[in-house]
N, C-alpha and C positions, 0 to 999 in steps of 0.2 A: 504494500500500500504506500502511496505517496500523497502529498497535499493535493494534487490534481484530481484525485479520486473523490474529493468532497464537492466538486463542482460539476454541474450539468448545464453549461451555458447555451444560449441560442447560437445557431450557426449563421454566420454572415458570409456573404459573397461580396468581395470588394473588387471594383473594376477601376482601372486607371488608364490614362492615355497621356503621352507626351509626344508632341509632333505626330508622326504617323504610327508610332509604336503604341500598341495597346495590349493589355493583359488582365487577368483576373485571378483571384486567389480566395481560398476559404480561410476564415479566421474565426476563432471563438474567444480570443483574448481582447474583448472590447466591452467596456463598461461605461455607463453614464458617469460624468465627472462633476455634475452640478444638479441641483434641484430646480434651478431657474428654468421656467417654461418659455420665457420670451427669448432667451439666448442659450439654447441647449448645446452642450458640448459632450463629446465622448473621448475617452482615453483608449487608444488602440496600441497594442504591442505587436509589432510586425517584424518578421525575420529580416535581418539585414541582407540576407542572400536572396530574398524574394525579388523577382523581376518586377512584379506588380508594385511592391513597396518602393523599389528604385524609381519607377515611373511616377508614383504618387509624390515622392520626395522632390523629384525634379520639377513636376508641374505645380505642386502645392495643393492638389485636390484629388479626390477620389469619389466614386459613387458607392455608397454603402447600401447593400440589399439585405433585409432580414428575410432569410429563406423561410418558406412555409412547409408544413407537413406535406409530403408528397413530392418534394423536390430533392430527395436523397440522391437521385441519379446524377445530380450535378457535382457531388462530392469528388468522385474519382477524377472527373474531367479537370476540376479546378484545384485539386489537392495533390495529384500524383505527378504532374509534369510541369515543366517550366514554360512560360510564355516566350522565353528566348528560343526554345526549340520548336514550338508549334503554335499555331493560331488556335487558342482555346475556344474561340467563338465559332470556328468553322463547323458548319453542319447543324448548328443550333437554330431551330426555327424561332421566328419572332424577335430576334435580337435587333434592337434599334439603337439610335443615339438618344441618350438621355440629356440631362442638363450639361452644358459646356461640352457637348459632343462625346461624353463618356459612354461606354457600352452599357446598355440597359437590358436587364433580363426581366421579362414580365412574369406575373403569377406569384410574386413574393408577398410577404406580409406587408411590405412597404419598402421605401427607399428614401435616401437623403443625400444631398450633396454635402460632402465633408471638405472643409477648407482647412489646411494646415495652419494652426495658430502658433504652435511651439513643438519642439522635439528634443529628445534626450537620448543619447547613445548609451545603452545599458550594457554594452559589451557584445551580447548576442542578439539584441533586439533594438529596434527604434521604438521608443515610447513617444507617441505623437498625440497631441491634443488637437481634436478636430472641432471646429465650429460648424454646426449643422444649419442648413437652409434647404429650401425647396423640399420639405418633408412631406411625403405622401404615405399614409397608412391605409391598409385595406381592412375595413370592418369585417369582423367574424373570422378572419384568417388566423390559423393556429401556427405559432412559431415552431420551427424545426429545432429540436434540442439535440445536443451532441450525442448523448447516450443512445436514445432511440434511433437517431439517424444512422449511427454506426451499426446498430443491431439489425437494421432493415436491409443492409447491404449484403450481397452474396459473400459467403465465407471466404472465398479466394480474394475478394476485394478487401475484406476486413484484415486478412493476413498481410496483404501488400501494404495497407495503410499502417498496420502495426510495425512492420519492418521499417517503413519510412520514418515513423515516429521515433523508433530506437536510434536510427542513424542521425536524425535531427537532434535528438537528445545528446548524443555523444559530441556532435559538432558544436552544440551550444555549450557543453561543459568545457570543451577546448577553448572556445572563444572567451568565455567568462574568465577562465584562469589566466588568460593573456593580458587582461585589462588591469593596469596597476591601481586604478581607483576603486575597484571592487574589494570590499573588506574580505580578507581570507579568514577561515576558521581559526580562532585563537589569537587573531591579531587585534590591534587596537584600532578604534575608529574615531 
């Protein structure tokens, strides 16, 4: 067991574009960062090796989609490969341009334009504060949660995602240990 086993967050699909390049990624490490309704913000933790995060950091914006139950099929497409290697949107019906020309996936619980307000390099992740605008929520839609989403996938896909998670975990351990400003166990802070 680890601390991540206590959480069952909603599954987000983030899309980004910079120039002609576009990509998308799955993320569950996104939380509201204020109670203010008039100026909503989210804190997102994104892998520094993600092509989508790279495009979002370069352009200063992304389109956040809250996936709905029944959209589990999008997880392998947006979680297992890099947008550097393939067009993740190819063959997806109904993908259009959303706000600011960002790739828009229909049928979600909702979406919002996220504008980068601030960022912090945590060693293995970018912690980015997003100001939200152009928020659209679909009444009655049920959010896709991480645990049920993974359980709904075929066993082979679950195993592939598990192997990817273990590889990412080791990569993150290596990145965190290289950062001099991260407190080491037993060290002073």
